C-alpha positions, 0 to 999 in steps of 0.5 A, spaced: 729 155 182 731 155 175 735 149 172 741 154 171 741 155 179 744 148 179 749 148 174 757 147 176 759 150 170 755 154 165 757 157 158 752 162 155 753 164 147 760 163 148 765 164 142 772 165 141 775 169 134 782 170 133 785 175 128 789 171 123 793 174 117 787 173 112 782 176 117 778 173 123 778 166 124 772 163 129 774 158 133 768 157 137 761 160 136 754 161 140 756 155 144 751 153 150 753 148 155 751 146 162 754 142 167 750 139 173 753 136 179 754 128 177 754 130 170 760 126 166 762 130 160 767 128 154 769 133 149 771 130 143 773 132 136 778 133 130 784 136 131 784 144 131 776 143 132 777 148 139 777 143 144 783 146 148 780 153 147 773 151 150 777 148 156 781 154 156 775 158 156 771 154 161 777 154 166 778 162 166 785 161 162 783 165 156 778 170 155 772 169 150 770 174 145 763 173 146 758 170 151 760 168 158 762 163 163 759 162 170 762 158 175 757 156 181 753 162 177 758 167 178 761 170 172 768 167 171 773 173 170 778 170 166 786 172 167 785 174 174 792 174 177 790 175 184 793 170 188 788 165 192 782 161 190 777 164 185 771 161 189 769 158 196 773 153 198 768 148 199 766 149 191 771 146 186 771 144 179 777 140 175 778 138 168 782 132 167 784 128 161 784 121 160 791 118 160 789 113 154 788 115 147 782 114 144 782 112 136 777 116 132 
């Protein structure tokens, strides 16, 4: 059994690039992430550093321009508008934001 087979969420070489008026703008690049059962994860950074973009990619709300996201080792196909749950009912993942603001 590989380490990856236990991952709840895994990102492999994940990246997001947008087209801007002055050329390509790379929001995220070459990001690897693995969240195992029981892990607590905090995503922190300066404004505009890509935190919300990362969460959107991990939740399947946005599409990466490079790499792949896996949910329970199944590729997560973003922007699937088919009604119903995306994974088995006994499996779920959630992302939440604390109500407390943390000063840097």
